[in-house]
KOLVEXKOL-141603 format. One record per residue: x, y, z of N, C-alpha, C in turn; residue in three letters; chain; residue number from 1. Coordinates in Angstrom, 2 decimals, padded with zeros to 5 digits. Each point is the difference from the previous one (the first is absolute). Layout:
NODE     npx     npy     npz    capx    capy    capz     cpx     cpy     cpz type mol seq
NODE       X       Y       Z       X       Y       Z       X       Y       Z  ALA   A NUM
...
//
This chain:
NODE     npx     npy     npz    capx    capy    capz     cpx     cpy     cpz type mol seq
NODE  000.82 -001.19  000.00 -000.82  001.19  000.00  000.87  001.26  000.00  MET   A   1
NODE  001.13 -000.07  000.68  000.90  001.15  000.03  000.58  000.25 -001.39  ILE   A   2
NODE  000.31 -001.06 -000.72  000.51  000.15 -001.37 -001.07  000.65 -000.88  ALA   A   3
NODE -001.25 -000.38  000.18 -001.09  000.60 -000.79 -000.14  001.48  000.33  ALA   A   4
NODE  000.13  000.36  001.27 -000.05  001.40  000.38  001.16  000.76 -000.63  LEU   A   5
NODE  001.18 -000.60  000.01  001.14  000.64 -000.64 -000.31  000.29 -001.47  TYR   A   6
NODE -000.54 -000.99 -000.71 -000.31  000.18 -001.42 -001.06  001.06 -000.23  LEU   A   7
NODE -000.91  000.17  000.93 -001.02  001.04 -000.12  000.60  001.38  000.26  ALA   A   8
NODE  000.94  000.07  000.93  000.55  001.30  000.41  001.16  000.48 -000.87  ARG   A   9
NODE  000.81 -000.93 -000.48  001.26  000.39 -000.63  000.16 -000.64 -001.37  PHE   A  10
NODE  001.00  000.46 -000.71  000.28 -000.46 -001.34  000.63 -001.39  000.02  ASN   A  11
NODE -000.60 -000.95 -000.69  000.50 -001.38 -000.01  001.43 -000.10 -000.53  HIS   A  12
NODE  000.41  000.96 -000.83  001.34 -000.05 -000.58  001.10  000.08  001.06  GLU   A  13
NODE -000.31  000.58  001.14  000.99  000.10  001.07  000.39 -001.37  000.56  LEU   A  14
NODE -000.84 -001.02 -000.23  000.31 -001.35  000.45  000.86 -000.75 -001.01  LEU   A  15
NODE  000.09  000.51 -001.22  000.86 -000.54 -001.05 -000.32 -001.45 -000.39  GLU   A  16
NODE -001.30 -000.30 -000.13 -000.43 -001.32 -000.47 -000.54  000.05 -001.42  PHE   A  17
NODE  000.02  001.15 -000.63 -000.53  000.13 -001.35 -001.25  000.86  000.00  GLY   A  18
NODE -000.86 -000.25 -001.01 -001.22  000.80 -000.09 -000.97 -000.38  001.12  ASN   A  19
NODE -001.12  000.67  000.03 -000.96 -000.21  001.09 -000.47 -001.45  000.09  GLN   A  20
NODE -000.35 -000.59 -001.14 -000.46 -001.39  000.01  001.07 -000.96  000.46  GLY   A  21
NODE  001.22  000.19 -000.49  001.12 -000.86  000.41  000.29  000.15  001.48  GLU   A  22
NODE -000.10  001.21  000.50  000.25  000.25  001.42 -001.02 -000.74  000.85  THR   A  23
NODE -001.26  000.07 -000.37 -001.04 -000.69  000.77  000.22 -001.50 -000.03  ILE   A  24
NODE  000.28 -000.55 -001.18  000.21 -001.44 -000.12  001.20 -000.45  000.83  VAL   A  25
NODE  001.10  000.72 -000.07  001.20 -000.39  000.75 -000.22  000.09  001.51  GLN   A  26
NODE -000.65  001.07  000.45 -000.27  000.12  001.43 -000.93 -001.12  000.45  ILE   A  27
NODE -001.04 -000.25 -000.77 -000.96 -001.06  000.36  000.68 -001.35  000.08  ALA   A  28
NODE  000.87 -000.30 -000.96  000.70 -001.28  000.02  000.89 -000.13  001.23  GLU   A  29
NODE  000.72  001.06  000.32  000.91 -000.04  001.15 -000.76 -000.11  001.32  LYS   A  30
NODE -001.22  000.54  000.04 -000.80 -000.07  001.22 -000.95 -001.18  000.01  LEU   A  31
NODE  000.02 -000.78 -001.08 -000.90 -001.16 -000.15 -001.47  000.38  000.12  SER   A  32
NODE -000.36  001.09 -000.67 -001.41  000.41 -000.08 -000.38  000.13 -001.47  VAL   A  33
NODE -001.26 -000.01 -000.26 -000.50  000.16 -001.35  000.23  001.44 -000.45  ASN   A  34
NODE  000.48  000.18 -001.22  000.26  001.35 -000.52 -001.27  000.84 -000.01  ALA   A  35
NODE -001.13 -000.61 -000.29 -001.26  000.76  000.00 -000.37  000.47  001.40  ASN   A  36
NODE  000.33 -000.78  001.01 -000.25  000.42  001.38  000.81  001.24  000.33  THR   A  37
NODE  001.28 -000.02 -000.35  000.85  001.16  000.23 -000.52  001.22 -000.77  LEU   A  38
NODE -000.40 -000.20 -001.24 -000.54  001.08 -000.83 -001.29  000.55  000.62  ARG   A  39
NODE -000.85 -000.89  000.50 -001.25  000.43  000.62  000.25  000.82  001.27  ASN   A  40
NODE  000.94 -000.45  000.82  000.35  000.77  001.20  000.48  001.39 -000.40  TYR   A  41
NODE  000.88  000.07 -001.02  000.49  001.30 -000.46 -001.16  000.88 -000.45  ARG   A  42
NODE -000.95 -000.59 -000.73 -001.15  000.77 -000.49 -000.85  000.54  001.15  ASP   A  43
NODE -000.14 -000.77  001.07 -000.72  000.50  001.17  000.72  001.21  000.59  TYR   A  44
NODE  001.33 -000.10  000.13  000.77  001.09  000.58  000.01  001.24 -000.88  PHE   A  45
NODE -000.04 -000.18 -001.32  000.11  001.12 -000.93 -000.88  001.19  000.36  ASP   A  46
NODE -001.23 -000.26  000.32 -000.94  001.09  000.29  000.23  000.64  001.36  ALA   A  47
NODE  000.92 -000.56  000.78  000.21  000.48  001.36  001.38  000.60  000.25  ASN   A  48
NODE  000.76  000.20 -001.06  001.33  000.60  000.16  000.07  001.30 -000.80  VAL   A  49
NODE  000.81  000.92  000.47  000.09  001.31 -000.64  001.22  000.14 -000.90  VAL   A  50
NODE  000.97 -000.89  000.13  001.25  000.14 -000.74 -000.17 -000.13 -001.51  GLU   A  51
NODE -000.97 -000.76 -000.44 -000.16 -000.26 -001.43 -001.43  000.28 -000.40  ARG   A  52
NODE -000.20  000.15 -001.27 -001.32  000.33 -000.52 -000.65 -001.22 -000.65  ASN   A  53
NODE -000.07 -001.09  000.73 -000.64 -001.21 -000.51 -001.38 -000.11  000.65  ARG   A  54
NODE -001.00 -000.31 -000.78 -001.35 -000.10  000.55 -000.22 -001.30  000.76  LYS   A  55
NODE  000.46 -001.10 -000.56 -000.21 -001.28  000.66 -001.47 -000.27  000.21  GLY   A  56
NODE -000.29 -000.65  001.09 -001.40 -000.34  000.32 -000.59  001.06  000.91  TRP   A  57
NODE -000.18  001.20 -000.52 -000.52  001.11  000.77 -001.42 -000.26  000.49  TRP   A  58
NODE -000.74 -000.88 -000.68 -001.39 -000.26  000.35 -000.15 -001.07  001.09  GLN   A  59
NODE  001.12 -000.62  000.40 -000.06 -001.06  001.01  000.64  000.48  001.30  LYS   A  60
NODE -000.58 -000.44  001.10  000.54  000.33  001.31  001.24 -000.85  000.27  LYS   A  61
NODE  001.01  000.63  000.58  001.23 -000.70  000.33 -000.28 -001.05  001.07  LEU   A  62
NODE  000.32 -001.27 -000.27 -000.24 -001.05  001.00  000.79  000.28  001.29  PRO   A  63
NODE -000.51 -000.45  001.14  000.65  000.28  001.28  001.47 -000.41  000.06  PRO   A  64
NODE  000.35 -001.15 -000.56  001.40 -000.45  000.05  000.91  000.96 -000.76  SER   A  65
NODE -000.48  000.54 -001.12  000.79  000.96 -000.77  000.00  001.36  000.67  LEU   A  66
NODE -001.09  000.34  000.67 -000.05  001.28  000.73  001.05  000.03  001.10  ALA   A  67
NODE  000.24 -001.13  000.64  001.03 -000.08  001.05  001.38  000.25 -000.62  VAL   A  68
NODE  000.27 -000.62 -001.13  001.29  000.20 -000.68  000.16  001.46 -000.40  ILE   A  69
NODE -001.04  000.59 -000.57  000.06  001.40 -000.40  000.25  000.90  001.21  LEU   A  70
NODE -000.66 -000.28  001.10  000.18  000.79  001.21  001.43 -000.10  000.54  SER   A  71
NODE  000.55 -001.21 -000.02  001.33 -000.21  000.56  001.13  000.45 -000.92  GLU   A  72
NODE -000.19 -000.12 -001.32  001.10  000.24 -000.93 -000.29  001.09 -001.03  PHE   A  73
NODE -001.15  000.65  000.10 -000.40  000.99 -000.99  000.86  001.25 -000.05  GLY   A  74
NODE  000.77  000.25  001.05  000.87  001.18  000.02  001.48 -000.37  000.02  ASN   A  75
NODE  000.30 -001.27 -000.20  001.39 -000.44 -000.01  000.72  000.59 -001.22  THR   A  76
NODE  001.15  000.61  000.19  000.74  000.56 -001.14  000.38 -001.08 -001.01  PRO   A  77
NODE  000.07  000.41 -001.27  000.27 -000.96 -001.08  001.26 -000.83  000.23  GLU   A  78
NODE  001.15  000.60  000.32  001.20 -000.85  000.15 -000.16 -001.07  001.08  PRO   A  79
NODE -000.63  000.35  001.09 -000.20 -000.96  001.09 -000.98 -001.09 -000.43  GLN   A  80
NODE -001.04  000.38 -000.68 -000.99 -000.98 -000.44  000.59 -000.92 -001.07  MET   A  81
NODE  000.78  000.56 -000.92  000.66 -000.82 -001.03  000.92 -001.02  000.66  ARG   A  82
NODE  000.73  000.42  001.00  000.89 -000.91  000.73 -000.80 -001.14  000.64  GLU   A  83
NODE -001.16  000.32  000.57 -000.86 -001.04  000.59 -000.44 -000.99 -001.07  MET   A  84
NODE -000.52  000.52 -001.10 -000.52 -000.86 -001.07  001.11 -000.89 -000.53  VAL   A  85
NODE  001.15  000.57 -000.30  001.11 -000.80 -000.52  000.47 -001.01  001.02  LEU   A  86
NODE -000.07  000.35  001.28  000.36 -000.94  001.06 -000.92 -001.21  000.03  GLY   A  87
NODE -001.29  000.21 -000.26 -000.96 -001.12 -000.04  000.31 -000.94 -001.16  PHE   A  88
NODE  000.57  000.56 -001.06  000.19 -000.76 -001.23  001.31 -000.78 -000.05  LEU   A  89
NODE  000.91  000.28  000.91  001.31 -000.68 -000.05  000.14 -001.01  001.10  HIS   A  90
//
């Protein structure tokens, strides 16, 4: 979920996995989750972050589990959050 929040808040290119689709697939594989699940989590976050202009699922309410992640990590600076995400993947 933290990786999905990162993708909603920041530019995927900073992770250096390729284009957006490749980044999602590689992260999902490393975390042993379905790529569509990761993409869906990102879409939920999209409407709730200010850093980027992605609409995502603006018409859906953020699920409680994702709301907790947003509350805890929604203000984490990009370098620190990138380090967390990359740490999960290695």
